C-alpha positions, 0 to 999 in steps of 0.5 A: 498917097497925097490928096492932090485934087479937091471936088466939090459936093453940090447941094443941088446934085444931092437934092437930085438924089434925095428922091432916090435915097428916101426909097431905101428907107421906104423898103428894102429886101434882104436875104440873110446869108447862112453865115449870119444866122449861124453866128449866134452861137459865137457872139457875146449877145445871143439874144439879139443876134437871135432876134435878129436871125429868127427875124427872117425865119426861113431863107426867103428874103424879107423886106424891112421898112426903117420909115415903118420902124421909126413909126412904130418906135415914135409911138413906143417912145411917147404914145399919142404923139404927133410929134417924132421925139426929136433924137429920132427925128435927127437921126432919121434926117442923118441917115438920110443925108448919109444915104444921099452923100454915098449915092454921090460918092458911089454915082462919083467913082462909077464916072472916075474910075471907068465903072459907069462905061464897063457898066454900059457894056456889061453884055459883052464884057470878057473874063478880063473885063468882067473881072475888073468890073466885078471888083469894081463895083465891090470897091464903089460899094464900099465907098458908098457904105464909107461914104454913108457912115461917115456923113452920119457920124459927122452929123451924130458924134458931137450929140452923143455922149463920149462914153457910150459902153453901155450901148456897144455892151447891148451891140451885138455887131452887124452879122454880115456886110455886102458889098456886091452891089451897091443895092446889096450894100445898102440894102443888108446893111439897112436890114441890120440897122432896122432890126436892132432899131426895132429891139425892144432892149436895145432902144428904150429911149429918145437918146438911146436911137442916136447912141444906137445910130453912132454905135452901129455906124461905128461899127460899119466903118470899123469892118470896111476899114479891116476889109480895105487891103481887099478892095482894088482900083482905088486910085480914084478914091485915095487920090482925091478929097470931096468936100460938101458945098457951104460945109466944113464935111469932107470925104478924104480918101477912106480916112475916118477923123471922127475916131474920137478925141482923145483922153488924157492918160494919167502918170506919177508926178515926177520933178526933174531935180529927182533925176540923177544926172542927164543933165542932157535930157533934162535940159531938153525936156525943160526947153521942150516944155517952154516953147510948147507953152509959147503956142498961139491957140488964136493964130494956130502957130508957135513963135518958136517954130518960126524962130526954128526952135521947135521939134516935133519928133524928138529921140531920148535914148540910153541903156536900160534903168537910165531913167527913161520912164522917169523923164517922160514922167517928168516932161508931162508933170512940168507942161500938166503944172504950167497948163494948170496955172495958165487955164490951157487944156493938156493931153497926155498921149502915149502910145499904147502897147496894144498897138500891133494888131494881128488883122491884116491893116488892123495895126494902120487903122489903130495907128491912125487913131492913136497919130489923129489926136495929135492934129488937134490944135485946141490942146497942147499934146505930149505923146511919148512912144516909151520902148519904141524899138518895139513898134518902129523896129527896122522894117528889113530885119528878120521877122518884122511883122506886117503890123510894124511896117504898117505903123512905120508907114502911118508914123512917116506919113503923118511926121512928114507929106501930105498929113503932116500938120505941124502947129507947134503944139504937139511933140512926139517924143521916141525913148528906146534902149535899142536906137540901133534897132529903130527904122532907118526912115524912123530915126531921120524924121528925128530932129533932136536927141539926147542921150538918157545915161543916167549918173555919171559923176560923184555927186549922181551917185551920192544924190541917187543912193540920198533919194533912196535912204532919206525916205529912212530918215523921215520915218526913223531920224536916227537910223541912217548912222552915217556920215555926209559928205563934206562941202556938198549939199545933196541934189545941189547938182541936180539942177538944170543947166543954164544953156546946152554950153554948160553941157557940151563945154569939151565936146568939139571933137568927136568920141567915136573913132570911125567919125574921129579920124574921118574928121581929123583928116578932113580939118588937116585939108580944110580949118573947122571956121570954113564952110568948104570944111563942112560940105567935105565932112558931110561927103566922107562921112556919106562914103562911111555910111552910105545911109547919110542923107540930106535929111540928117544934114537938115537935122544938124541944121535944126539942132544948130537953129534949135541952139540959137534959141537955147535961151531961158524965159524970164521966170517974171513970165511964168509968174504972171501970164498977162507978161508973155503967155496971154499976149498976141502971136505977133507980140510974143514972136517980137519979144522972142526975137529980141531974147534970142539976139541977147543970147546970140550976142555970147555965141560963136556960130562956128563953135555952135556948128562945129558941136552940134556936127560933132554930136549928131554924127557921133550918135550915127556913128553909135546907132551903126557901130551898136548894130554892126556888133550885135549882128556879129555877136549873133553871128559868132553865138550861132558859130559857137552853136554850130561848133558845139552841136558838131563836137556833140555828133562826132563824140556820138559816133 
């Protein structure tokens, strides 16, 4: 849901609540549940949880005081010191501010959700109202805990190291989390925070107080995220953003934008010339790298985005074994090489294979974590999704897991809509052998598409063999005793095309029979240079393919705009970054406009429009047709099995 309203969190209002927050730090009372006590045996770090459990001793509730524990810790860390160690003080301050903000958010939810009025009439509520009261109270508590943790992480995360694995190994989880009421929620949370803080093996230095606090509250947020689907009456949380006065800090629903910045993944270095065939794919990949490199870090925008030549979501598709993984590596290699030369930060951010979770809501949480770094304007980001049909499969297909549906929901939200921020510095590439199995809404987000069809021509097959046997030639010069082809230099046909027109020569008519039939029938009434021809063509296509929509037409328009910017950046610009890449945004934009004008003089608009429309419609038909054939083959197989079973059954009578 869109965050359509922003509300200020006033500092004066927080000042009024700080006393209440401090009172929690002075002392809270909590009685451990039997489940939490019994968890020792299941946990990885038995000694710590035994310590936490035995701390309570009997079932009677125990009072803990974080402020007393902090004083004891101060003595243990720096003996005979009056001053509180710096990191310990910072953690305590963040905790106090987090509690203050959490109380404010809880009060705000009470008023916005109608919980305040239910609370006033608590003694006279009927059964239905009582149920609503309990449900809203739990949601208020969860939102309060989320706010506390989020504020603490905002304050402390920049101060800790990226790698907290040592502390995470010491940490044995939060044994229980109460959301029954705000008092219980805070008491339970602070009880376990205090027990860990007092544990001599966990906190052995001042810095570890910060590390532990971050790990603890990250775990708290993760626990709440896992339970999100159980909370009701959340509309007044998800439809608004609360922004702290005189600060960058804001709470947007249940979002956690502090999941940690992504690290670039290692990849094999491959050059485009080492990929055989795939002229269309290599050309698209080269254009993508040039366009991404034009991103301006000062202005936080890309001139190609303004010229209509940048596609944040694209798709490469083809049969298995045609070079999809090699192409991903080649794009990453090219970007990394240029980024190193230009001193630009680069993030290679492939989607992990382990995204789908068995927990309800777990897949959505992981997908949000993966998509968040794509909104970072401080680096160039290439985010490939290999075998995209695994995680973005058609939602209406039989047997599709809830996890896949969650992943698609997040993908759609972040690629178009309230969350979609497009600076022109990141691109998501879907790579698949089975485009017909991708969700229709996902495919409609794809603005650029190309075929990865591998070796196709005689030179392609010669070169594919050459890349294999030249290894023998290097180690044993006379071993390959075969004659080379005449008048052909190996790999000479594997260079990059000058422009798409070169690749698409002769691509003026559709190749798919159904599209060709519709195209020719429309052309018989209107010439392909008339505007009316395209309007009529789209309408006729829609009759045959009902899922063809306005978004498809926008995607065709994007592809045409892309052709208008289908020009090479001069080699000199790469050799001397000061000529273009290091210039300011407006200068770069002006230089590109000049190049675009020069390029357009040799182009024919109606030809380009026809070529790109034909290319797109062929693609639509291929995907639809393959899907249909697959379903037919599946049905035929089922019938054959049934007939064979019937025959066997009859013969055994």
